[in-house]
N, C-alpha and C positions, 0 to 999 in steps of 0.2 A: 345549061341543062341541069335539071333537078337531080340531086343525088338519090340513089335507091334508098338509102338510110332515111332520108326525109320523107319519102313517099310511104315507107313502112310505118313511120310514126303516126301517120294519119289514121291508120287502122287500129282499132282497140287491141287486137292481138299483137300487132307490131310494137305498140307502145309498151305492152306488158312484157314482150320479149326483151326490149331494151332495158326495162326495169330490172328484170332478172339478171341480165348481163351486168348492169351497174351494181346489183346487189352483191356480186362476188367480190367487188373491190371496196365495199362500204362497211362501215361499222354498224349502222342502223338501217332499218327499212326506210325511215324518213329521209336519210341521206341519199339512198338509192333513188327514191322518188324525186328528190330535189335535183339530182344530177340528170335524171331523165327529163324533167320539166325544163331544166336549163337548156338541154339539147333541143327540145321542141321549140323553146323560145328563140334559140339562135337561128332556126330555120324559118319560123312563121311569125315571130314578133308578138306572140301572145301565149298564154298558158293553155294547156289542153283541158285540165281539170281545175275546178275552183280552189281545191285544197287537198291535202293528203287524205282526209276522211272520205271525200268524194271518190278519190281514186281507189281507196280500199274497198268501198262498196262495189264499184265496178269490177275490181279484181276478184272479189269473192264470188260475185255472180258469174263471171267468166269461168272461173275454175270449177264451179258447180256444174255448169253446162258442159264443160269439157269432160268432167268425170262421168256425167250421164251418157254422153256420146260414147265414151270408152267402154262403159259397162254394157251398152246395147250392142256394140260391135263384137263383144266377146262371146 
């Protein structure tokens, strides 16, 4: 059976959630990203994003959308 953690990594928000979890135990943003990619690789045998910059672009877009939704709900 596939672990819930692996399934969550398939979704952008799940990957970002894992990144923020790893960020608490990392020195740099890059290290947190690398830990998250390593976890993804351990489950699926490939990287989710081409590199750190690709991930940062997705992260920025995701956070902007989340902020828009939060301000609309207020």
